[in-house]
C-alpha positions as a Python dict, from the first residue, in 0.01 Angstrom:
ca = {
    (1, 'M'): (0, 0, 0),
    (2, 'S'): (-373, 128, 37),
    (3, 'D'): (-471, 465, 125),
    (4, 'G'): (-794, 356, 332),
    (5, 'P'): (-942, 52, 504),
    (6, 'E'): (-1010, -239, 264),
    (7, 'P'): (-1359, -287, 152),
    (8, 'Q'): (-1536, -562, 355),
    (9, 'R'): (-1685, -838, 162),
    (10, 'P'): (-2034, -928, 250),
    (11, 'A'): (-2082, -1225, 482),
    (12, 'S'): (-2190, -1545, 303),
    (13, 'G'): (-2386, -1665, 589),
    (14, 'P'): (-2769, -1761, 574),
    (15, 'A'): (-2891, -1422, 688),
    (16, 'N'): (-2767, -1264, 338),
    (17, 'R'): (-2931, -1542, 127),
    (18, 'G'): (-3268, -1548, -7),
    (19, 'P'): (-3521, -1756, 133),
    (20, 'T'): (-3440, -2128, 194),
    (21, 'L'): (-3542, -2406, -19),
    (22, 'A'): (-3815, -2507, 236),
    (23, 'G'): (-3943, -2154, 261),
    (24, 'Q'): (-3988, -2132, -113),
    (25, 'V'): (-4146, -2478, -126),
    (26, 'G'): (-4372, -2402, 163),
    (27, 'A'): (-4493, -2048, -2),
    (28, 'K'): (-4538, -2223, -337),
    (29, 'A'): (-4762, -2499, -178),
    (30, 'A'): (-4966, -2234, 3),
    (31, 'R'): (-5021, -2058, -325),
    (32, 'K'): (-5139, -2363, -480),
    (33, 'L'): (-5375, -2460, -193),
    (34, 'R'): (-5535, -2103, -210),
    (35, 'A'): (-5565, -2136, -592),
    (36, 'R'): (-5751, -2477, -545),
    (37, 'R'): (-5980, -2327, -277),
    (38, 'H'): (-6074, -2044, -531),
    (39, 'A'): (-6093, -2257, -848),
    (40, 'D'): (-6435, -2137, -930),
    (41, 'R'): (-6310, -1778, -954),
    (42, 'G'): (-6190, -1784, -1309),
    (43, 'V'): (-6264, -1585, -1632),
    (44, 'W'): (-6616, -1625, -1596),
    (45, 'F'): (-6620, -1505, -1223),
    (46, 'G'): (-6418, -1190, -1356),
    (47, 'L'): (-6661, -1133, -1651),
    (48, 'G'): (-6963, -1167, -1437),
    (49, 'M'): (-6807, -912, -1202),
    (50, 'M'): (-6774, -680, -1479),
    (51, 'G'): (-7136, -747, -1588),
    (52, 'L'): (-7253, -662, -1241),
    (53, 'I'): (-7072, -347, -1213),
    (54, 'G'): (-7167, -252, -1557),
    (55, 'W'): (-7532, -293, -1463),
    (56, 'S'): (-7503, -127, -1161),
    (57, 'V'): (-7427, 180, -1347),
    (58, 'A'): (-7647, 157, -1646),
    (59, 'V'): (-7970, 68, -1461),
    (60, 'P'): (-7985, 383, -1232),
    (61, 'T'): (-7877, 599, -1529),
    (62, 'L'): (-8132, 478, -1760),
    (63, 'L'): (-8397, 516, -1472),
    (64, 'G'): (-8296, 858, -1412),
    (65, 'A'): (-8314, 954, -1785),
    (66, 'A'): (-8670, 780, -1821),
    (67, 'L'): (-8809, 958, -1521),
    (68, 'G'): (-8658, 1292, -1655),
    (69, 'L'): (-8820, 1221, -2000),
    (70, 'W'): (-9162, 1165, -1831),
    (71, 'L'): (-9115, 1481, -1619),
    (72, 'D'): (-9027, 1695, -1920),
    (73, 'K'): (-9348, 1559, -2093),
    (74, 'A'): (-9573, 1605, -1814),
    (75, 'Y'): (-9444, 1942, -1672),
    (76, 'P'): (-9272, 2131, -1954),
    (77, 'G'): (-9076, 2427, -1839),
    (78, 'G'): (-8733, 2595, -1854),
    (79, 'R'): (-8541, 2328, -1683),
    (80, 'S'): (-8437, 1987, -1838),
    (81, 'W'): (-8528, 1729, -1601),
    (82, 'T'): (-8394, 1462, -1837),
    (83, 'L'): (-8037, 1574, -1792),
    (84, 'A'): (-8052, 1657, -1436),
    (85, 'L'): (-8179, 1306, -1360),
    (86, 'L'): (-7939, 1128, -1599),
    (87, 'V'): (-7639, 1282, -1435),
    (88, 'A'): (-7811, 1207, -1105),
    (89, 'G'): (-7889, 845, -1199),
    (90, 'L'): (-7512, 808, -1320),
    (91, 'A'): (-7374, 939, -977),
    (92, 'I'): (-7591, 702, -814),
    (93, 'G'): (-7462, 413, -1024),
    (94, 'C'): (-7102, 507, -992),
    (95, 'L'): (-7144, 508, -598),
    (96, 'N'): (-7316, 190, -647),
    (97, 'A'): (-7038, 8, -849),
    (98, 'W'): (-6765, 179, -621),
    (99, 'H'): (-6955, -6, -311),
    (100, 'W'): (-6934, -336, -505),
    (101, 'V'): (-6546, -279, -589),
    (102, 'V'): (-6485, -193, -217),
    (103, 'K'): (-6675, -496, -95),
    (104, 'E'): (-6491, -751, -324),
    (105, 'D'): (-6159, -603, -230),
    (106, 'K'): (-6220, -645, 127),
    (107, 'A'): (-6319, -992, 75),
    (108, 'I'): (-5989, -1059, -144),
    (109, 'Q'): (-5789, -887, 147),
    (110, 'E'): (-5944, -1103, 412),
    (111, 'E'): (-5885, -1420, 225),
    (112, 'Q'): (-5524, -1333, 159),
    (113, 'E'): (-5486, -1246, 548),
    (114, 'D'): (-5657, -1603, 639),
    (115, 'G'): (-5414, -1764, 387),
    (116, 'D'): (-5108, -1619, 547),
    (117, 'E'): (-5184, -1731, 913),
}
C-alpha cells in the first residue's frame, strides 16, 4: 500500500565499503617508511628553515637601510634614501624568502609523488 517505489537499500558489496584491511595496512606501512627516510627532519629542521627564511628577509632589509643611511649622510637632499632602500631591501628579502618556500614545497611534493609510486 505504498504510493511510490520502495527506496532501495545500498548494496553491501565490497565496492561500497571503505578501503580493505590490506590496503589500510599497506598505506600505514608506506607512511612509516617515508617517516623513517626523513627522520632527520624534525623540530630542528623546521626551526632552521624558519631561521633561514627570517635571515633571508632581515639581511637585505638591514643592508638597504645601512646603504640608505650612508647615502643620506654623504648626499643630503630632499629625498630619504634610507626609507627608499629599506623598502627595496624588504621587497628583495620577501622575494628571496618566497623563493626558498617554493623550492622546499617542490621538494616535498616530489618526495610525496615518489613515495606514492
